N, C-alpha and C positions, 0 to 999 in steps of 0.2 A: 607893641606896647601892652595891649590887653592880655596877650599870652603871658608876658612876664608877670603882670599883676595876678593873673590866675595861678601861676606857679607859686607866687609868694603866699597867696591865700591858702593853697593846698598845703604848703609847708607849715603854715601857722596852724591849720586844722590838725595835721598829723602830730605836731609837737604838743598841742593842747591835749589831744586824745591820749598820747603815750604818757604824758605827765600825769594825767588823771588816773590811768591804769597803774602806773608805778606807785603813786601816792596811796592808792587803795590796796596795794599788795596784790595786784592782778585782777583780772576780770572776775566778777561774781563774788568777791570776798566782802564780807560785811564786818566792819569794826563795830564796836558797841558804843563808841563815844559820840556825844552830841557834836563836839567841835569838828570832828572829822566828817560827820555827815553834812554839816553846814559848808565845809570846805568843798566837799564833793559836789554839792548842789551848785556852788559858785563855779566850779570847774566845768560842769555840764552846761551851765549858762554861757560860759565863754565859748564852748564848743558850738553851741547853737548860734551864737553871734557870728562866729567864724564861718559857719555853714551859710548863714544868711548873706554874709559878705561875698562868698563865692557865688551864690545864686544871683546876687545883684550884678556882679561883674559879668557873669554868663548872660544874663538878660540884656545888659548894656551892649555887650558884644553882638548878640544875636539881632538886636534891633538896629544896631548901627550898620551891620553888614547885610541885612535882609536875608539872613540864612534861613530863618524859619519860613518866611513866605516862599522862598525858592524850594525848600524841602516840601512844603505842602503842595506847591504847584507841580512838582515832579511826581509826587504820590498820586495826585489827581490825574495827571497825564497817563500814568501807568494803569490806573484803574479804568479810566474812561478814554481809551485811545480815540483819536480823531477829533 
């Protein structure tokens, strides 16, 4: 289930990013109108929210499965054998 939620968040992030680039006429282009600048700011805010949602899902998964503690235990075992 967390994997499916992560896939949905990644799709959301990619769609928001591609829509922002399309509406701006591609990466790096600046229109001169104030309305489009405000729209771009709102789109970037949505991308940041989507990234935060992905991070929250990843954190929830990592804490639920103890993946981080196992990873750190393994690293310590490799560094300090015995």
